[in-house]
Every structure is written in C-alpha cells, then in structure tokens.
C-alpha angles and dihedrals in degrees: 000000000000091000092052090051091052091050092049091049091052092049092049092048091050092050093048091051091052091046090051091064107093121240141063114276094200091054089046091056091051091049091047093050092047098044115016108046092065088072102032144355130235093277089082088067097047104040117118095237096049116152097216107087104153141035089253091053090048091054090049093048093050090048090051093049092048091053094040093051091044092236123165105221126157117234088254092053091048090051090050089053090051091049092051093048092047095049094043102041119357107040094198118171 
C-alpha cells in the first residue's frame, strides 16, 4: 500500500511539472510536423550523444533551429514546440 502511494505521488509530481511548462503540446506537435521533420527525424532527440541535456539547452536549440530555418514563429508557438519536444522525448523537469 505504501509503495503504491509513493508511485502515485511520483506520477502526480511528474505530471504537474510537465503541466507547469507553458505552451500547448498539441500545437507544438503540429508545428514540429510542419517545420522540423523536413530537416531531421525523431532519432535526433533520442540518440545517446545528443547535445540537448537540459530544458535551457532545449530552448536554445529550438531558437537556433527557428532562426536557421528562417521560420516565423511567435514566442508562444516556440514555447509550444519546446513543450511538445520535452513531453515527447526529453522529459526535463
């Protein structure tokens, strides 16, 4: 019983941390599918030697990609993209 309570607490904490990150994950997925997959696939996020190792680095990488690809995204759209990538692949807190 105590173990189940600990597991539920950890799950709830994890979900609340992800929810605390601003943005709209569904919009982020749409933006990703429309703009990011033309340069790379999901393996860039999951490879062992990935360069993005923190939420701050993820924000910087997304910003760099947006500028490098000459995209016009609002700050809210960019944050939605970060939220999607974090929830889907990185799981930073």
